[in-house]
N, C-alpha and C positions, 0 to 999 in steps of 0.2 A: 624695502626692496632696493637693491643696489642700482645706481644709475647705469644706463645702457650706453656704451661708447659707440655712437652711431657712425663715427668716421671710419671704423675698421670693420669690414665685412666678416673677417675671421673671428673677431671678438664677439660680434653679434651672434654668429652661429654657435660659438662656444657657450655664450650666455643661455641661449634657448635650449641647448642640450643639457646644461646643468639644471635649468628650471624644470625641464621635462623629467629628468632623472629624479629630482626632488619630489615632484608630484607623484611619480610612480612609486617611490619609496613610501610616501605618505599613504597612498592607497593600499599598498601591500601591508604596511604596518597596521592600519586600521582593520583591514580584512583579517589579518592574523590574530589580532586581539579578539575580535568578534568570534572567530573560529574557536579559540581556546575557551572563552567564556561560555559559549553555548555547548561545547563538548562537556565541560564540567557540569553545567546545568542538566543536560540530558543524561549523563552518567549517574548523577545524584538522584534523579527522579525516574530511573528505570522502573518499568511496570512490573508488578507482581500478579496483576490480574491479566493473564495472557489471553490473547485472542486465539480463536480456533486455528487461523492460518499460521500464526507464529509457532504454535505447538506442532501443527501438522508438518511444517517444513523441517523443524528440528528433529521430529521423529523420522522423517524421510532420510535425513542425513545420518542419523544413528543407525537406521535400518540398512543403508548402503554399507556403512562401516562394518556392520556385523555380518551381513549376508552377501554383500557384493551385488545386490539387485540394482542393475543399471538404470532401470526405469525410475527408481527412487532418487537417483542423482540428477536426472535431467527432466525437469518439468517443461512441457512445450511452451507454456505461456510466460515463463521467466527462466530462460534456458540456463543461464550461468549462475543463478542465485545459489542453488544448493551446492554446486561445485565450489563456489567461492566460500560458502559457509563451512563446507567440509575441509577445505584446505586450511582455513584459519583455525578451525577446531583442532586439526592435527598439529599445527604449529604451536597452539597454546598447550597441548598435551606434551609436546616435546620440551616446553619450558616449565613443566611441572603442574599444569592445571589438571584436575581430576574430575571435573564435573561434565555435564552433558553439553550438547551444542546450543541449547536455547540461550544460556547466559552469554555465550560467545556472539550469537546473532544479535542480541540486545546491545551488547557493547559495541559491536561493529556499527549498528545503526546510529547509536549515540555519537560516535566519532564522525560518521558520515554526515549526520545532521549538522554538526558544527562546521564541517567543511562546506556544506551547502550554503549556510548563512554567510560565510566569508565570501564565497563565489558570487552570491546574490548581491552583496555589497559592492563588489568590484563591477558587476554588471550595471548596477544603479549609478555608480560613479561615472561610468562611461556614458550613460544616458543623460544624467544631470551633471554636466561638467562644472557647474558653478555652485553646487550645493552639496557639500560634504555631509551636513547635518541631516538633511532630508534623506539622503541615501542611507545613512546610518539608521535613522528611525524606521524607515521602510523595511530594512532587512531585519531589524529587531522585531517589528510587528509580525512578520512572517514566522520568525522563530518562536514567537509566543502564541501563534494561532493554534487552536486545538488540534486540527488535522496534522499539521507538521510536527507539533510537539509530541503527540501520542505515537506517531509513526517512528519518531526518533528515540522513543523509550521502550518500544516493544520489538519483538523479533520479526516484524512484518517484512514482506518481500518488497514493498514499494520504495523504501528510502534510497537504495542504490540507484534505481532508475530516476528518481526525482533529482538527485544530485547530478547525475549525468545530463538531465534535461536543463538544469540551471547552467551547467557548463556549456551546453549547446546554445542556450540563449546568449550567454556571454560571447561565444564565438560568432554567433550570427550578428549580434550588435556591432562587434568589431568589423566584421565583413561588410556590413551595410555602410559603415563610416569610411572604410578604406578597402574596397573590394580587390582581392587578389586571389589567384588560384590556390596559393598555400593556405589562405584563411578559409576558403571554401572547402578545401580538403580536410582541414582540422574540424570544421563544423560537421562534415559528413562522418568523421570518426566518432566524435562524442555522441552524435545523434544515433548512430548505429549501436554503440555500446548501451545507450539507454534502452533500446528495443530488446537487446539481448538479456537485459535484466527485468524488463516487463514489456510485453507486446503493445500495450496501450500507448507507449511512447512513439509508436509509428504515426500517431496523429500529428506529430511535429513535422512530418515530411511536407505537406502542402504549405505549412506556415513558413518553413525554411525557403521553399521555392518563391513565395511571395516576397520574403525579406531580401533574397538575392536579386530578384527582379527589380525591386525598388531601391537597390543600393545606390549610393552616391558616386556614380561613375564620372571620371574626369570629362570635362567638356571637350568636345572635338567633333570629328566627322560622325554623323549619325550611324552610318553603316559600321564603323569601327566599334562604336558603343554597343551596337546590337550584337556583333560577333563576340565581344568580351562578355556580355551578359549571358549569352547562350553557352559560351565556353565554361563559365563558372557554374552555371546550372548543371552542365554535363559532368564536371568534376565532382560536385557535391553528390549528385544522384548516383554516379558510378561507384563512388566510395561507399555511400550508404548501402547500396544494393550488395556490393561485394562483401561487406562486413556483416550483413545480416543473413543473406541467402547461403553463403558458403558454410558458416558455422552450423546452421540448421540442417543443411544437407549432410554435412560431415557427421554430426551427432546421430541423425536419424538413420542414415544408410550404413555408415562404417562402424559406429559404436553400438547402436541398438539393433542393427541388422533388420531394419524395416525395408525390405526389398520390393514389396508390392505397393502399387499406388494407393490401394485401399488401406493397407496397414499404416502407411505414412500419413495419409489424410486423417485417419481415426486418431492417430497420436497428435499430430500437429494442430488439428482443429477440434479437439475433443470437446471443449466447452461450447463452442459455437454449434456443434452437431447435437449435443445434449439439449440445448435450447432452454435450459432452466432460467437463464439470465436475460433473455430477450423479452421485451415488453413494449408493444407498439400502441399503447393507450396514451397518445401524445398529450392531450389536454390534462389527463390525470397525472401524467409524469412531470409536466411542467411544475406542478406544485411540489412534487418530490425533488425536482431540481433545486428549487428555492430552499427547501428543507436541508438538502445535502450540502449546499454551499454555505448556508448559515451554520450548520453543524461543523463544517470544516474550519470556520472562523472562530466560533465561540459556542460554549455549551449552555444548556438551560439549567435552571436552578436544581431541579430534582428529576428523578426518573431515569429512563433509559438514555444512555450516552452513546449513541451510535450503536456499536456492537458491545457496549459495556453497560453494566448496572452499577449504580452508586449504592453503597451499603447504608448510607445515612442521609438525612435531609440536609438542605442547604443552611449555612449559617447566615446571620444578618449581613456580614461582610460580603459573603459570596452573592447574596441576593442583590444588594445595592450596587455592587460592582458590575453584576450582570445587567441591571437596568441602565447603568451609565454607559456600558459598552454598546448596548442595543441602541440607545439614543444617539451615541456618537456615530454608529454606522448609518443610521437613518439620515443624520445631518450630512455625513460624508457623501452619501449617495445623492442627496439633493444638490450639494455643491458641485459634484462631478457632472451632473446633467447640465448645469449652467456653464461650467468652464470648458468642457470638451469641444463643443462647437466652435469656441474661440481658438482653442489650441490646435485644431486641425489646419489652421491657416498659418501656423508657425513652423519652425524647423523640426518640431516634434511630429509632424504629420506622418512620416514614414514609420516611425516607431509605434505611433498610435494605431495605424492600419494593421501592422503585424500583430500587435497585442490583441486587438479586437478579433482578428482572424483566429488567433489561438483560443480565445474565449469561445468563439462561435463553434469551431471544430470540436472542441472538447465537450461543450454543452450539448451540441447536436448528437454526438455519438452516445454520450452517457444518458441522454434522455430516453434512449431505447435499450440501453444495456445497464441493468441494475441501477436504475436512476436514484434510488434513495441511499446508496452506499457512499458515505462522505469521503472515504479515503481516496477514491478515484478523482476527487476534486482538488486534491492538494496541488498538483501541477497547475491547475487553473488559477489558484490564488497567486502564483508567481507572476503571471501576466497581469492580474488585477493589481498586484502591489506596484508594478512598474507604472501602470496607468494612474494609480492613486498618487504616486510620487510626483508624476508630471502635473497632476491637478494641484497638489500642495505647492509645488514650485510656482504655479500661476498665482495662487492666493498670497503666498509669501511675498511675491514681488509687488502685490497691490496693497499690502498691509504691513504693520510693524512686524518685522521679521522675528524678533526675539519672542514676542508674545505668541505668535503663531507656532513657533517651535515648542515653546513650553506647553501650550495647549495640546499639541499633538503628542508630546512626550507623556503628559499626565494621562491622556486617553489610552495610550498603549500600555502604560503601567497598570491601569485598571483592567484592561483587556487581559494581561498576563495573570493578575491576581484572580480574576474571575475564573479563568481556565484552570489554574492550579487548585484553588479552593474547591471548586465544584467537581472536578474530575481527575486531574493529573495526580493530586495528592492522595485521594482515596485509592487510586489504582496502583500507587506505590506501596500500599499497605498490604502485606501478605495475608492478614486476617480477613480481608474482604473477599477472598476468592473461594467460593464454595466448591468449585470443581477440583481444585488441588486437594482440598480436605477430603472430598469423596474418593479421589483416586488413591490417596494414602490409606483410607479406610478399606478400599478394595484390596490393596496390597497386603494389609494385615490379615485379612480373612481368607485369602486365596493362596494358591501355590502356582509355580511356574507352568505346569502343563494345562492349567484350567483355561476355559473359554468363557468369555462374557458376551452374551447376546444382548444387543440394544437396538433401539429404533434408529438412532442417528439423526433424529430431528427433534423439534420442540425445545423445551428448556434444557434438556439433557444432551443437546447436540454436541457440545464440546467433549462429552465423555468419550466419543469415538477416537479422539486423539490424546486426551488427557490420560486415559487409563493405559494405553500402550506405552506412552512416554514416561509417566511418573510411576506407574505400577509395574511396568514391564510384563503386562499380561496381554494375551491375544484377545481380540474382539472380533465380533461379526456384526457389522452394521447393515441392517435391512435396507436403509436408504441408499447407501453406497453400493451395496451388492446388486440392487435393482438396476442401477446405472451400468454396472459392469456386465450384467446379463441382458442388456438392451430391453429393459422393462418387461422381461418375461418372468412372471411370478413362479411358474413351475420350475424353471431352471434355477432361480434363486433359492427356492425351497430345497431342491436337491443338493445344491452347494452347501446350504446350511446343515443338512443332515450329514453330509460327508465330513464337514468340519467337526460336528459334534462327535461322530464316530471316531474321528482321528484323535480328538482330545481324550476321549475315554480310553482308547487303545493305548495312549501314552500314560495312563494312570491319572488323568485329570478329571475334573468335574465341570459340568456345564451350568452356568449361572444366568439368570434372566433378570434384567432390571424391571422394576415395577412399572415403568412407563409403558411396557408392552401390554400390561393388563388393565391399567386404569385409563378410562376415557380422558382425553385431554388434548393438549396442543400437539403432542407427538403423533397421536392417531389422526388428528385433522390434517397435519402436514403429509403423512403417508397417503392419505386419501386424495388430497389435492394434487400431489406431485406424481403419485404412482398408481392411483386408483385402487389402493389396497383397503378393502373394507374391514370392519371389525371381525366379522366371521372368518374372512380369509386370514387375518392376522392370528386369531386364536386357533385356527386349524393347524398352524405350525407346531403347536405345543398342546399336548393333551392336558386339560385342566386338572385331572386327577393325579397327574404324575409329578407334581411339584410340591416342594416343602420349603418353608421359610428358613433361609440360611442365617441371616442376621438382619437387623434393622439399622438404617442410618438415620440420625436425628433430623436431617433436612431433606432426605430423598426417599424416605419410607423403606419398606422391606426389599431385600434382595432375595430372589428365589433360586433354590437348587432344583434343577431339572433331573429327575431320576430316569434311569434307562427304562424303556418300555418292557414290561414283563413278558416272558415267553409263555404262550398258552397253547394247549393242544388245538389242532386244526378243527376239531369238532366243537370246541368251546366258542362261546360268543366273544370274539376279540373286541377290546375297546377301540375307540376311535383312534386311527393311526396318528403318529406324531406329525406327519406331513402328508402331502399328496403322494399317491402311489407312484413308484418309479416307472 
């Protein structure tokens, strides 16, 4: 380092400006390299085993493009996602792309995933001002976590909101270190954008309030400090409210023409009203919380991977890397319990308080809302990563720094290997997706006017979106239509018969998946969620009016439903296809 000419104030100022610029360049360069490396990784490992949600939103985008259905473009719980995906898909088609929107959504998430890791590294560099290596390792650890990695390789809705939340954390950390109205305003902008891409990002609001309240305000008159604090809180809150409420009202009232309060409420709060995802068994759900958080971090050797299935067993490498990662997390948790009480007495105490608030708010809400779904815990691990980096900085200061960094690096390497070998790699293999193969089989055996009737639950649940998207065939899902008809079985049955008549009038055939006839998981789900018993289900289709259309090697027979024969009034008519109108 060059000597500092203390005799000249201007020279001192110039020196510190150059040093500050050099540090800023170093941070930006490191973040940029991380961003590019993870973009390449996520693009290379894009999933071929698509989740229900990713195919569903890709189909909604395609449906809007084909039909102009405005409801398909604006989903109330992630308002701007489909719109963004549709605009990007149109841009790609202008540049020569000829595929569907699903691949565009996957590539968009891969690029966003890389940007998110770069932003997280910048955030960590602001928190850990003296440790570039720990900031780098912590960001890499998040990028290699199963939850973040799988969201960045699939067409899920979560990644855009997650990246906006990382940007909101960065803005909040900067605001806490040097609070100004401009920085509070910027925090409000990115926090609001996160909500527009997924409503769950609204949980950041109380955390941001706490961060602004605890910010490092200049020492002075207490009354002036209090006024500044309330002024920044007002700027942040007003910005956040304006950028969330105005778009929702504009889309709902002006674009979707939802002019009554009930119509708007049923659109904006549809999931909450349905109630399928609420679960208030607190003690039971705490165990599911632990499962979901663990799943978000790393996968188990075999079996079900969150919403995914592995097509083959674990290798020895995968098994032992998993054991090493599990042992590392147990050790890290123990060390954190020892270090955090000491760290709350240091200059990290404000950051620790904010991160614990973030962990608490997220965990509390998702304990009662779909507690086992690991994807909702991805934003949680960002706060956990910052806390863990602070803990690592404490132990690094107490021990040989190089050894500590090497140990952490090896652990994170095993962590990434475990997640890739056990799940990410298999999900990048198109041969492992039975739903795509079945949808292609449906396309080969059917024609455009045909209708496929399916339960919409159980093992075949993804068929509801796979068949419309990959086969371009119309489907009728009993599960979904029960929700659309407010759980009224008779109304759903009438809608089913109308759709069948419409398909036949267009020259099509009605097909039934075998899940509707065979007892199993689909039937159990329909009974549990809608109260549909087996006799009620079979009453929709006369058992003597079906014939086998073809058989799929993994899903069994697919049935052709023949029209009910016309019989004289005096004859004994067979059991009707459905309830009398």
